[in-house]
The first five atom37 places (N, CA, C, CB, O) and aatype in JSON, in Angstrom:
{
  "aatype": [20, 20, 20, 20, 20, 20, 20, 20, 20, 20, 20, 20, 20, 20, 20, 20, 20, 20, 20, 20, 20, 20, 20, 20, 20, 20, 20, 20, 20, 20, 20, 20, 20, 20, 20, 20, 20, 20, 20, 20, 20, 20, 20, 20, 20, 20, 20, 20, 20, 20, 20, 20, 20, 20, 20, 20, 20, 20, 20, 20, 20, 20, 20, 20, 20, 20, 20],
  "atom_mask": [
    [1, 1, 1, 1, 1],
    [1, 1, 1, 1, 1],
    [1, 1, 1, 1, 1],
    [1, 1, 1, 1, 1],
    [1, 1, 1, 1, 1],
    [1, 1, 1, 1, 1],
    [1, 1, 1, 1, 1],
    [1, 1, 1, 1, 1],
    [1, 1, 1, 1, 1],
    [1, 1, 1, 1, 1],
    [1, 1, 1, 1, 1],
    [1, 1, 1, 1, 1],
    [1, 1, 1, 1, 1],
    [1, 1, 1, 1, 1],
    [1, 1, 1, 1, 1],
    [1, 1, 1, 1, 1],
    [1, 1, 1, 1, 1],
    [1, 1, 1, 1, 1],
    [1, 1, 1, 1, 1],
    [1, 1, 1, 1, 1],
    [1, 1, 1, 1, 1],
    [1, 1, 1, 1, 1],
    [1, 1, 1, 1, 1],
    [1, 1, 1, 1, 1],
    [1, 1, 1, 1, 1],
    [1, 1, 1, 1, 1],
    [1, 1, 1, 1, 1],
    [1, 1, 1, 1, 1],
    [1, 1, 1, 1, 1],
    [1, 1, 1, 1, 1],
    [1, 1, 1, 1, 1],
    [1, 1, 1, 1, 1],
    [1, 1, 1, 1, 1],
    [1, 1, 1, 1, 1],
    [1, 1, 1, 1, 1],
    [1, 1, 1, 1, 1],
    [1, 1, 1, 1, 1],
    [1, 1, 1, 1, 1],
    [1, 1, 1, 1, 1],
    [1, 1, 1, 1, 1],
    [1, 1, 1, 1, 1],
    [1, 1, 1, 1, 1],
    [1, 1, 1, 1, 1],
    [1, 1, 1, 1, 1],
    [1, 1, 1, 1, 1],
    [1, 1, 1, 1, 1],
    [1, 1, 1, 1, 1],
    [1, 1, 1, 1, 1],
    [1, 1, 1, 1, 1],
    [1, 1, 1, 1, 1],
    [1, 1, 1, 1, 1],
    [1, 1, 1, 1, 1],
    [1, 1, 1, 1, 1],
    [1, 1, 1, 1, 1],
    [1, 1, 1, 1, 1],
    [1, 1, 1, 1, 1],
    [1, 1, 1, 1, 1],
    [1, 1, 1, 1, 1],
    [1, 1, 1, 1, 1],
    [1, 1, 1, 1, 1],
    [1, 1, 1, 1, 1],
    [1, 1, 1, 1, 1],
    [1, 1, 1, 1, 1],
    [1, 1, 1, 1, 1],
    [1, 1, 1, 1, 1],
    [1, 1, 1, 1, 1],
    [1, 1, 1, 1, 1]
  ],
  "atom_positions": [
    [[0.86, -1.22, -0.22], [-0.01, -0.25, -0.21], [1.14, 1.64, -0.2], [-1.11, -0.73, 1.4], [2.15, 1.94, 0.43]],
    [[0.59, 2.15, -0.85], [1.44, 3.31, -0.75], [0.93, 4.31, -0.46], [2.07, 3.61, -1.69], [-0.3, 4.25, -0.49]],
    [[1.46, 5.48, -0.12], [1.0, 6.6, 0.77], [-0.15, 7.3, 0.03], [2.21, 7.67, 1.12], [0.18, 7.4, -1.16]],
    [[-1.17, 7.73, 0.21], [-2.34, 8.44, -0.53], [-1.29, 10.07, -0.99], [-4.09, 8.73, 0.84], [-0.3, 10.56, -0.45]],
    [[-2.11, 10.5, -2.23], [-1.42, 11.99, -2.46], [-2.8, 12.71, -2.43], [-0.41, 12.27, -4.09], [-3.9, 12.25, -2.72]],
    [[-2.42, 14.15, -1.97], [-3.3, 15.15, -2.13], [-3.84, 15.3, -3.39], [-2.79, 16.23, -1.78], [-3.06, 15.14, -4.33]],
    [[-5.25, 15.62, -3.68], [-5.7, 15.99, -4.88], [-4.99, 16.9, -5.54], [-6.82, 16.37, -4.81], [-5.26, 16.9, -6.74]],
    [[-3.96, 17.88, -5.12], [-2.73, 18.42, -6.22], [-2.16, 17.54, -6.29], [-1.74, 19.51, -5.99], [-2.7, 16.89, -7.19]],
    [[-1.53, 17.12, -5.99], [-0.47, 16.33, -5.84], [-0.92, 15.0, -7.05], [-0.29, 15.89, -4.07], [-0.31, 14.92, -8.11]],
    [[-1.79, 14.26, -6.76], [-2.43, 13.54, -8.16], [-2.66, 14.52, -9.22], [-3.91, 12.81, -7.92], [-2.45, 13.93, -10.28]],
    [[-2.97, 15.69, -9.43], [-3.23, 16.25, -10.39], [-1.6, 16.76, -11.15], [-4.28, 17.3, -9.91], [-1.46, 16.97, -12.35]],
    [[-0.82, 16.83, -10.41], [0.77, 16.93, -10.98], [1.04, 15.76, -11.59], [1.95, 17.14, -9.87], [1.12, 15.68, -12.82]],
    [[1.25, 14.36, -10.51], [1.17, 13.16, -11.5], [0.81, 12.85, -12.61], [0.72, 12.49, -11.22], [1.61, 12.29, -13.35]],
    [[-0.83, 13.2, -13.16], [-1.52, 12.91, -13.95], [-0.92, 13.54, -15.09], [-2.71, 13.14, -13.63], [-0.71, 12.85, -16.08]],
    [[-0.58, 14.89, -15.09], [-0.06, 15.89, -15.75], [1.38, 15.54, -16.48], [0.02, 16.98, -14.8], [1.69, 15.78, -17.64]],
    [[2.18, 14.88, -15.41], [3.2, 14.4, -15.86], [3.23, 12.85, -16.59], [3.96, 14.52, -14.8], [4.22, 12.62, -17.27]],
    [[2.25, 11.85, -16.48], [2.03, 11.2, -17.0], [1.28, 11.2, -18.5], [1.75, 10.8, -16.2], [1.12, 10.29, -19.31]],
    [[0.98, 12.31, -18.52], [0.46, 12.8, -20.07], [1.35, 13.5, -20.55], [-0.8, 13.66, -20.22], [1.12, 14.11, -21.6]],
    [[2.76, 13.6, -19.85], [3.94, 14.15, -20.64], [3.91, 15.71, -20.61], [3.89, 13.62, -22.21], [4.96, 16.3, -20.9]],
    [[3.08, 16.26, -20.36], [3.05, 17.71, -19.48], [4.72, 18.0, -19.03], [1.9, 17.52, -17.82], [5.46, 17.21, -18.45]],
    [[5.1, 19.73, -19.6], [6.22, 20.02, -18.58], [5.37, 20.6, -17.32], [7.45, 21.19, -19.21], [4.16, 20.79, -17.16]],
    [[6.52, 20.8, -16.47], [6.3, 21.62, -15.29], [5.45, 22.96, -15.55], [7.68, 21.98, -14.72], [4.41, 23.34, -15.01]],
    [[6.23, 23.52, -16.54], [5.39, 25.06, -17.22], [4.04, 24.4, -17.3], [5.99, 25.78, -19.11], [3.28, 24.82, -16.43]],
    [[3.6, 23.66, -17.94], [2.79, 23.3, -18.91], [1.67, 23.21, -17.72], [3.22, 21.95, -19.91], [0.58, 23.78, -17.59]],
    [[2.25, 22.43, -17.03], [1.3, 21.75, -15.48], [1.15, 22.94, -14.61], [2.26, 20.38, -14.34], [0.0, 22.95, -14.15]],
    [[1.98, 24.1, -14.14], [1.71, 25.08, -13.61], [1.0, 26.01, -13.8], [2.34, 25.39, -13.47], [0.42, 26.6, -12.89]],
    [[0.89, 26.38, -15.4], [-0.28, 27.02, -16.33], [-1.53, 26.41, -16.02], [-0.05, 26.8, -17.91], [-2.44, 27.06, -15.5]],
    [[-1.62, 25.22, -16.32], [-2.99, 24.67, -15.99], [-3.48, 24.52, -15.01], [-3.22, 23.76, -16.31], [-4.62, 24.07, -14.9]],
    [[-2.64, 24.89, -13.93], [-3.25, 24.47, -12.47], [-3.12, 25.75, -11.71], [-2.39, 23.16, -11.63], [-3.3, 26.0, -10.52]],
    [[-2.82, 26.37, -12.53], [-2.78, 28.3, -12.07], [-1.57, 28.27, -10.59], [-5.08, 29.12, -11.25], [-2.09, 28.83, -9.63]],
    [[-0.38, 27.84, -10.34], [0.74, 27.79, -9.55], [1.72, 28.24, -10.34], [1.02, 26.54, -9.0], [1.66, 28.49, -11.55]],
    [[2.78, 28.33, -9.49], [4.41, 28.52, -10.01], [5.02, 27.06, -10.3], [5.48, 29.33, -8.7], [4.65, 25.98, -9.85]],
    [[5.99, 27.35, -11.14], [6.51, 25.93, -11.83], [7.14, 25.17, -10.59], [7.79, 26.17, -13.19], [7.09, 23.95, -10.41]],
    [[7.88, 26.32, -9.59], [8.54, 25.7, -8.35], [7.2, 25.5, -7.23], [9.9, 26.85, -7.68], [7.45, 25.36, -6.04]],
    [[5.99, 25.51, -7.67], [4.78, 24.74, -6.6], [4.89, 23.39, -7.08], [2.98, 25.29, -6.74], [5.06, 22.48, -6.27]],
    [[4.78, 23.13, -8.5], [5.12, 22.2, -9.17], [6.35, 21.1, -8.6], [5.39, 22.85, -10.32], [6.14, 19.93, -8.28]],
    [[7.43, 21.67, -8.56], [8.04, 21.18, -8.18], [8.18, 20.56, -6.81], [8.58, 21.69, -8.52], [8.86, 19.61, -6.44]],
    [[7.39, 21.3, -6.19], [7.36, 20.96, -4.63], [6.28, 19.66, -4.39], [6.8, 22.45, -3.68], [6.33, 18.75, -3.57]],
    [[5.13, 20.03, -5.62], [4.23, 18.64, -5.12], [4.76, 17.5, -5.4], [2.88, 18.47, -5.72], [4.52, 16.5, -4.71]],
    [[5.73, 17.5, -6.68], [6.62, 16.23, -7.31], [7.41, 15.84, -6.08], [7.74, 16.65, -8.7], [7.27, 14.71, -5.59]],
    [[8.34, 16.83, -5.5], [8.99, 16.38, -4.26], [8.52, 15.82, -3.27], [9.46, 17.13, -3.76], [9.22, 14.99, -2.68]],
    [[7.18, 16.12, -2.81], [6.55, 15.78, -1.95], [5.81, 13.89, -2.32], [5.56, 17.12, -1.82], [5.67, 13.05, -1.43]],
    [[5.54, 13.71, -3.48], [5.29, 12.8, -4.1], [6.45, 11.45, -3.89], [5.13, 13.41, -5.37], [6.19, 10.27, -3.65]],
    [[7.63, 12.02, -4.07], [8.85, 11.18, -4.17], [9.24, 10.68, -2.85], [10.01, 11.94, -4.78], [9.74, 9.58, -2.62]],
    [[8.85, 11.94, -1.69], [9.09, 11.71, -0.47], [8.07, 10.45, 0.16], [8.99, 13.07, 0.19], [8.26, 9.44, 0.82]],
    [[7.23, 10.93, -0.27], [5.85, 9.79, 0.33], [6.27, 8.46, -0.24], [4.0, 10.17, -0.38], [6.4, 7.43, 0.42]],
    [[6.48, 8.6, -1.55], [6.34, 7.05, -2.15], [8.27, 6.46, -1.99], [5.55, 7.15, -4.38], [8.4, 5.24, -2.12]],
    [[9.24, 7.04, -1.81], [10.26, 6.49, -1.88], [10.9, 6.51, -3.5], [9.97, 5.23, -1.25], [11.81, 5.74, -3.81]],
    [[10.29, 7.51, -4.48], [11.1, 7.38, -5.74], [12.1, 8.44, -5.64], [10.25, 7.51, -7.1], [12.32, 9.3, -4.78]],
    [[12.88, 8.03, -7.2], [14.03, 8.45, -7.07], [13.99, 9.97, -8.46], [15.16, 6.94, -7.28], [14.59, 11.03, -8.63]],
    [[12.97, 9.24, -9.09], [12.71, 10.78, -10.29], [10.96, 10.5, -10.74], [14.11, 10.65, -12.33], [10.21, 9.62, -10.32]],
    [[10.71, 11.49, -11.62], [9.31, 11.38, -11.94], [8.84, 10.16, -12.47], [8.97, 12.32, -12.8], [8.08, 9.43, -11.81]],
    [[9.32, 9.82, -13.89], [9.26, 8.2, -14.47], [9.03, 7.38, -13.29], [10.75, 7.61, -15.25], [7.86, 6.99, -13.24]],
    [[9.79, 6.98, -12.31], [9.42, 5.94, -11.21], [8.04, 6.58, -10.49], [10.81, 5.72, -10.0], [7.15, 5.78, -10.21]],
    [[7.86, 7.82, -10.24], [6.69, 7.92, -9.68], [5.6, 8.14, -10.56], [6.73, 8.83, -8.8], [4.64, 8.44, -9.87]],
    [[5.29, 8.12, -11.82], [4.56, 7.92, -12.95], [4.3, 6.65, -12.78], [5.15, 8.24, -14.2], [3.18, 6.38, -12.35]],
    [[5.49, 5.28, -13.11], [4.88, 4.48, -12.77], [4.47, 3.54, -12.17], [4.85, 4.41, -13.03], [4.09, 2.42, -12.54]],
    [[4.59, 4.37, -10.49], [3.75, 3.86, -9.61], [2.44, 4.23, -9.74], [4.13, 4.1, -8.48], [1.58, 3.35, -9.73]],
    [[2.11, 5.45, -9.88], [0.64, 6.06, -10.07], [-0.04, 5.04, -11.2], [0.69, 7.84, -10.67], [-1.14, 4.55, -10.95]],
    [[0.5, 4.79, -12.21], [-0.27, 4.21, -13.34], [-0.21, 2.44, -12.35], [0.76, 4.43, -15.32], [-1.16, 1.68, -12.11]],
    [[0.82, 2.33, -12.09], [0.7, 0.55, -11.61], [-0.56, 0.81, -10.61], [2.42, -0.32, -10.56], [-1.34, -0.13, -10.77]],
    [[-0.98, 1.59, -9.78], [-2.17, 2.0, -8.61], [-2.84, 2.38, -9.06], [-2.13, 2.79, -7.6], [-3.71, 2.56, -8.21]],
    [[-3.3, 2.85, -10.3], [-4.22, 3.02, -10.93], [-4.87, 4.41, -10.82], [-4.91, 2.07, -10.68], [-5.94, 4.84, -11.26]],
    [[-3.8, 5.02, -10.03], [-4.18, 6.84, -9.82], [-4.14, 7.3, -10.9], [-3.22, 7.85, -8.97], [-4.9, 8.27, -10.97]],
    [[-3.47, 7.03, -12.05], [-3.33, 7.59, -13.24], [-3.52, 7.05, -14.41], [-2.38, 7.97, -13.3], [-3.45, 5.82, -14.34]],
    [[-3.82, 7.65, -15.93], [-2.96, 6.69, -16.94], [-2.58, 7.22, -17.7], [-3.43, 5.71, -17.58], [-3.03, 8.29, -18.11]],
    [[-1.34, 6.49, -18.26], [-0.4, 7.37, -19.55], [-1.36, 8.0, -20.67], [0.77, 6.2, -20.53], [-0.89, 8.63, -21.61]]
  ]
}
């Protein structure tokens, strides 16, 4: 069982799974790119992942998002 994501973290990982850049995700969410980076860091800390690709793979495996 993985630690659950906040709504915003789930939104960021969904964007990453769809191939969006941090800037595109930030624009879509109405936050800064630093905000997106912070959400990605939180996901990595919660799940013990070492990069975005690893986080996306877990999110897809767990059914949190689709590629």
